[in-house]
Every structure is written in C-alpha cells, then in structure tokens.
C-alpha positions as CSV (number, residue, x, y, z in Angstrom):
1,X,-0.2,0.1,0.3
2,X,2.7,2.1,0.5
3,X,4.5,2.0,-2.6
4,X,1.7,2.9,-4.5
5,X,1.1,5.8,-2.3
6,X,4.2,7.1,-3.1
7,X,4.5,5.8,-6.5
8,X,1.1,8.6,-6.8
9,X,2.9,10.8,-5.2
10,X,5.6,10.9,-7.5
11,X,2.8,11.0,-10.7
12,X,0.9,13.9,-8.8
13,X,4.2,15.7,-8.4
14,X,5.7,14.8,-12.2
15,X,2.1,15.7,-13.8
16,X,2.6,18.8,-11.8
17,X,6.4,19.6,-12.8
18,X,4.9,19.1,-16.6
19,X,2.1,21.8,-16.3
20,X,4.2,24.2,-14.6
21,X,6.6,23.5,-17.4
22,X,4.2,24.3,-20.3
23,X,2.4,27.3,-19.0
24,X,6.1,29.3,-18.4
25,X,7.5,27.9,-22.0
26,X,3.7,29.2,-23.6
27,X,4.1,32.4,-21.5
28,X,7.6,32.9,-22.8
29,X,6.1,32.0,-26.5
30,X,3.1,34.6,-25.7
31,X,5.8,37.6,-24.7
32,X,8.5,36.7,-27.6
33,X,5.2,36.4,-30.3
34,X,3.7,40.2,-28.5
35,X,7.8,41.1,-29.2
36,X,7.4,40.4,-32.7
37,X,3.9,41.7,-33.3
38,X,5.4,45.4,-31.5
39,X,8.4,45.2,-33.5
40,X,6.0,44.7,-37.2
41,X,3.9,47.3,-35.9
42,X,6.6,50.2,-35.7
43,X,8.8,48.9,-38.4
44,X,5.0,49.4,-40.9
45,X,5.4,46.1,-42.2
46,X,3.4,43.3,-41.2
47,X,4.3,41.1,-44.3
48,X,7.8,39.9,-45.0
49,X,10.2,39.7,-41.9
50,X,12.3,36.4,-41.4
51,X,14.5,37.6,-39.4
52,X,14.5,40.3,-36.5
53,X,18.7,41.2,-35.1
54,X,18.9,42.3,-31.5
55,X,22.1,43.7,-31.7
56,X,23.7,46.2,-28.6
57,X,26.3,48.8,-28.9
58,X,28.5,47.3,-26.2
59,X,28.6,43.6,-27.0
60,X,31.9,42.4,-27.9
61,X,30.0,40.8,-31.2
62,X,28.4,44.1,-32.2
63,X,31.5,44.8,-34.7
64,X,30.6,41.1,-36.7
65,X,27.7,42.2,-36.4
66,X,28.5,45.5,-38.1
67,X,30.8,44.1,-40.7
68,X,27.9,41.2,-42.1
69,X,25.2,43.8,-42.1
70,X,27.4,46.0,-43.9
71,X,28.2,43.1,-46.4
72,X,24.9,41.5,-46.7
73,X,23.4,41.0,-49.2
74,X,19.5,40.6,-48.3
75,X,16.7,42.7,-48.1
76,X,14.3,44.6,-46.4
77,X,12.8,41.5,-44.6
78,X,16.0,41.6,-41.8
79,X,15.0,43.7,-38.9
80,X,17.5,45.2,-36.5
81,X,16.7,46.6,-33.2
82,X,19.3,48.4,-32.1
83,X,20.8,49.3,-28.2
84,X,22.4,52.6,-29.2
85,X,23.0,55.9,-28.9
86,X,20.9,57.8,-31.2
87,X,23.7,59.0,-33.3
88,X,25.2,55.4,-34.5
89,X,21.7,54.3,-35.0
90,X,21.0,57.2,-37.8
91,X,25.0,56.4,-38.8
92,X,23.7,52.2,-38.9
93,X,20.3,53.4,-40.4
94,X,22.5,55.2,-43.5
95,X,25.2,51.8,-43.6
96,X,22.9,49.0,-43.7
97,X,20.8,50.5,-45.9
98,X,19.4,47.2,-47.1
99,X,18.0,46.1,-44.0
100,X,15.3,48.2,-41.0
101,X,16.8,49.4,-38.1
102,X,14.4,50.0,-34.9
103,X,15.5,51.9,-32.2
104,X,15.4,49.5,-28.9
105,X,14.2,52.2,-26.7
106,X,11.1,52.4,-29.1
107,X,10.8,49.0,-26.9
108,X,9.1,48.0,-23.6
109,X,11.7,45.1,-23.4
110,X,14.6,43.8,-25.5
111,X,16.7,40.6,-25.6
112,X,20.6,42.6,-25.7
113,X,21.8,40.3,-28.2
114,X,20.2,37.6,-30.8
115,X,18.6,37.2,-33.7
116,X,14.7,35.0,-33.6
117,X,14.0,33.8,-37.6
118,X,10.9,33.7,-38.8
119,X,9.6,30.9,-41.1
120,X,5.3,30.1,-41.6
121,X,4.2,31.2,-38.6
122,X,7.1,29.6,-36.2
123,X,10.7,30.8,-35.3
124,X,13.5,30.5,-33.4
125,X,16.1,31.8,-31.6
126,X,19.7,32.3,-31.5
127,X,21.4,34.2,-28.7
128,X,24.5,34.2,-31.1
129,X,23.0,36.9,-33.9
130,X,26.6,36.7,-35.2
131,X,27.5,33.3,-36.0
132,X,24.7,33.3,-37.6
133,X,24.8,35.7,-39.4
134,X,28.2,34.4,-40.3
135,X,26.8,30.5,-41.0
136,X,23.8,31.7,-43.5
137,X,26.7,33.9,-45.4
138,X,28.5,31.0,-46.7
C-alpha cells in the first residue's frame, strides 16, 4: 500500500512539474509573439519579415554583426533592433541601407543580443546573432 501511495505522489509531482513547464513555455512564447508583433508594427511591415536581429553596441560581437550586415545582400525582410546612442543608430541606418533599423528604446523590453528567425508563422531564437549571420552568409 505504501509503494502505491509513493507512486501516486511521484506521479502527481511529475504531472505538476510538466504542467508548470508547459505554462512557462506558453508564457515565453506569448511574450515573443507579442514582441515580434510590436517590432512589425514599429517597422510598418506586417508581412515579409524573416529575421529580427537584436544588437547591443556594447556587445563584443557588435563589430562582427556590423560587418556582416554591411556586406549582406539581404533585402528589407531583416529588421535590426539596436541598443545604441542615437548618433550611432543614425549612422547604422545609412550604412545598413538594405535593412530596417529600429531603436531599442522604442520597445518595452529587449533581448541584449540574438536573432529571431521567422519561418511560416513559427520562429527560432538564436543567442549568437553574429555566428548565425556568418553561417548563413557563407
């Protein structure tokens, strides 16, 4: 009888953990979808956005991201959310003419760095934007 009770307690504990994990993942997904929607709204584009890059000018990888975006042949489906002083944002808007640039201060929250890749209504998040850009550029 005690082994059955122990099994039931463990089962209830396991199901509670699975439920909490599901709720947390759902909340994170809803936050990312809301962030993507807000970025699309700020950019004025609701369609054709395939990548959203988050770049912080203080990040050591910023120079690599800058270089890759400057030479990239991608079109306007890439949006770059940059956390930098306004003069640097203005300079990057000119330098990254093929990409849309949004000041991170216009968003309620922002990841420090990374990239969201959108494919057919689904998305993938990568922490290393510079590595992703370098990989996809080759």
